Every structure is written in C-alpha cells, then in structure tokens.
Phi, psi and omega in degrees: 000132185288147181289151180259111183270158173302158185306132179244121180307335181277349182280151172302149183301321181297323177295319178301319180291320178293323176297320177296318177297320177302313183297318180292320179296320177299323183279317190255349179092181187300338183274009182308138185271160175296327176300316181292323181291320177296318178298319178297323181279352181073030180227173176272160182299321179300325179293320178298317178296326178299324181282324190239356179086302179196185182297326178299320179294320179293316178299320178297318179295320175295321178301309181300319181298309188279321177290325177296319178294318182293319180295318180296321180292318177295318179300317181294320180296321177296334182265000177299135179281072183242163171298154190304312181299317180295324179291322176302310182293324180296319180293315179300314183294324179297318180293310181299322177295322178299314181283331178291330185289333181222067187299324181290322176294320176301316178296322177300324185270354184233348184236103181299142173262142180305128177076007181281115184280355188282340186071016186297325184297346177246015190290336182281346186306311181298322178295321178296322178298317179293322175299319178298322178296317181297316180294317178304312181295320180297315178297317184297324185266349185245336189243132179275105181254009177074202187293340178268016185307314183299317178295311184292321180294322176295312181297319181290318180302312179292318183294316181296315181299313180296318179299314183290324176301307182296314181295319179295323177299313179296316182296317181296326182286320190253338184044059181287344184200163175299161183300319184297324181289324177296319178300317181295319181299313181290322179295321178299319180296320183283340199283338187311292183287328178297322180290327185285330186285145178279161169288142170291138184303325183257026184303131175229157179306141182297139177285139178303135175287151180296134179291139178291140179298137178280153178282000000 
C-alpha cells in the first residue's frame, strides 16, 4: 500500500484529499468520520462530498488506490528474476510489508463494521482473487508439476493466497515476531513440494493477469 504523504501543493486536489483520509484512518481507525477527514484536509465537509459523493465514494477511491498498489507490488515481486526460494520470500515480504505499512487501512478493507453500508470490509477480496490468479499463473509457467499441473497450480494459487491472508492478518494483529521471521516461517511451510519440483524447460516470467474492471 503506498504511503500517504503530507499535502503537496503540486498534487492534484483529489490525491491531497485521499492522503488526508489515509492519515486520519491511520490515527483513528476504520471508523474515521468525514468531519475528521475534511478537517485534516483543511476543507469543509460539503467540499469533501463534492469530490467523492459520500463516504461510500471516498472508501471506494481509497480501495482502488490501495488494492491497486498492493496488486502491482505483488505482481512485480512475482516477476523478479530470483531463485525460486528467494522469489517465494520476496513475494511474501512484499505482501506483509504492504499491510504493515498501513495497518488501519488494511483493517478498513478486510474487517466489516456492523451496519457499514460501504462494503469496505470486503474491499480487498477482488484484489486477493487477482493475486491468487497471478500466483497460479506463475506456478503453472515456471514449475513442473507433471500431468496434474493445471489442478495443482490452481489449488496452490488459491491455497497460498488464503494462507498468507489469514497468517498476515494474525501477524499484523499480534506482532509475535519481526516481519523477516514471519516471511521465513511461511516460506518454510510452502517450500516442501516447491523445492522438489523441477523448473519447466521453457519457463518464462508470468504474464500479468488481466485487471478486473473497476466499478
């Protein structure tokens, strides 16, 4: 997730407002109010509504910003020309670093609040599906899994994504160890069959999956 910097006069106004929203959410958590965000941005609430329509529109804009950034970072990590174990650790670290950098925003996008009409708590789901697609494709084109390759690459792509989501959520909440140790623990769990499988002779970097259309 990209960092939210203090207001820069050279930035477009919309970006300044999203940066202000990021800062308030980081301080106050997912329930941050439009009043607080408007005050942080130095504007009145009607002006904030003019830009985003309502809180749902603001949350949608934040969702697009952060899920897009996270997906791009994971995709880039999958395409790094590294040895297989190093690439596994790099992808894991990229995801954990992304959620660690903006924990309150992550909570906004993954933990629904009772009665929240924005649907923000499920906002990360489409990006996670795309991440699973990216991992599936990377495994399929790089690792020799034999005749069951289509099944195994799909199962692993979904399974790895779900595992890292659940483990990352727990790690962010409890912080039982440094990020580097968590990366190593998850990589160790994944490494058994991945280490045993051969490289495909024609292995090429995975092609980016098509981006899901935005609403």
